[in-house]
C-alpha positions as CSV (number, residue, x, y, z in Angstrom):
1,M,-14.1,153.8,-81.3
2,G,-12.0,151.8,-83.6
3,T,-8.9,149.3,-81.8
4,D,-5.6,149.1,-82.7
5,I,-5.4,147.4,-85.8
6,L,-1.5,146.4,-84.7
7,T,-2.4,145.4,-81.3
8,R,-6.2,144.4,-81.8
9,F,-6.9,145.7,-78.9
10,I,-8.1,149.6,-77.2
11,H,-6.0,150.7,-75.6
12,L,-7.0,152.3,-71.9
13,S,-5.3,154.6,-69.6
14,T,-6.4,154.8,-65.8
15,K,-6.4,158.1,-64.5
16,E,-2.9,158.5,-63.3
17,Q,-1.8,156.9,-66.8
18,A,-3.8,159.6,-69.0
19,N,-1.5,163.1,-68.5
20,M,1.2,161.1,-69.7
21,V,-0.3,159.4,-72.7
22,A,-2.2,161.7,-73.9
23,N,0.6,164.6,-74.4
24,R,2.9,161.1,-75.3
25,Y,0.8,160.7,-78.4
26,F,-1.6,163.0,-78.9
27,S,0.9,166.3,-78.8
28,N,-0.3,167.7,-81.8
29,E,-3.8,167.9,-81.1
30,S,-5.5,171.1,-79.4
31,Q,-8.1,169.5,-78.2
32,I,-9.0,165.0,-77.0
33,I,-12.3,163.6,-76.2
34,V,-11.3,161.4,-73.1
35,L,-14.3,158.6,-72.2
36,L,-14.3,157.3,-68.7
37,I,-15.1,153.7,-68.9
38,R,-17.0,151.5,-66.3
39,P,-13.1,149.9,-64.4
40,D,-15.1,146.4,-64.5
41,L,-15.4,145.9,-68.1
42,P,-14.8,141.6,-68.5
43,A,-12.7,142.2,-71.8
44,V,-10.6,144.4,-70.3
45,K,-6.3,143.2,-69.5
46,W,-3.3,144.0,-68.0
47,E,-0.7,144.3,-69.5
48,P,2.6,145.7,-70.7
49,P,2.4,148.9,-72.4
50,V,2.2,147.4,-77.0
51,S,2.9,151.4,-78.6
52,P,1.3,151.9,-81.2
53,N,4.0,154.3,-82.2
54,K,7.2,152.3,-83.2
55,D,9.3,155.3,-81.8
56,F,8.2,155.3,-78.5
57,Q,7.7,151.6,-77.3
58,E,11.4,150.7,-75.7
59,Q,11.0,153.5,-74.0
60,E,7.5,152.8,-72.7
61,T,9.1,149.5,-71.5
62,R,12.0,151.0,-70.1
63,E,9.3,152.9,-68.4
64,A,7.2,150.1,-67.2
65,E,9.9,147.8,-65.6
66,K,11.3,150.1,-63.7
67,N,8.0,150.7,-62.4
68,K,6.2,147.4,-62.8
69,E,3.6,149.5,-64.5
70,L,0.8,148.0,-66.9
71,F,-1.8,148.9,-68.7
72,P,-5.4,148.3,-69.4
73,H,-6.4,147.1,-72.8
74,C,-9.8,146.1,-74.2
75,Y,-10.1,143.2,-76.0
76,S,-13.7,144.2,-77.2
77,A,-15.6,147.0,-78.6
78,I,-16.8,149.2,-76.2
79,D,-20.9,150.2,-75.5
80,L,-20.9,153.9,-76.0
81,L,-24.4,153.9,-73.4
82,S,-23.8,151.3,-70.8
83,D,-20.2,151.1,-70.6
84,V,-19.1,155.1,-71.1
85,E,-19.9,157.0,-67.9
86,Q,-18.4,160.7,-68.4
87,V,-17.2,162.1,-71.2
88,L,-14.6,164.9,-70.7
89,T,-13.8,167.8,-74.1
90,I,-9.9,168.6,-72.9
91,N,-8.2,171.9,-74.3
92,K,-4.5,171.9,-74.9
93,D,-3.0,175.2,-72.3
94,G,0.8,174.3,-72.7
95,E,-0.1,170.7,-72.1
96,F,-3.1,168.0,-71.6
97,K,-4.3,168.2,-67.8
98,I,-6.5,165.4,-67.2
């Protein structure tokens, strides 16, 4: 699991944010793997969205400001053995439903 080179953190989502993120950024994929991460990781900061895709950045900033929405960003490595609670494989059926 790598860190976004431009932002220097791992982009995470809440359960409520996951469908939007999956369908916006992974719409060309037929299947995705979702990691359910421990919610108490100390390196997680709640911040306004930072899109890795410049085409979506302005739209996401407007939506987040309107909804007062913050996204979890992880500023350290995620240990797959101790930090991941569950691994899900999600198949696309029109759109992702997580």
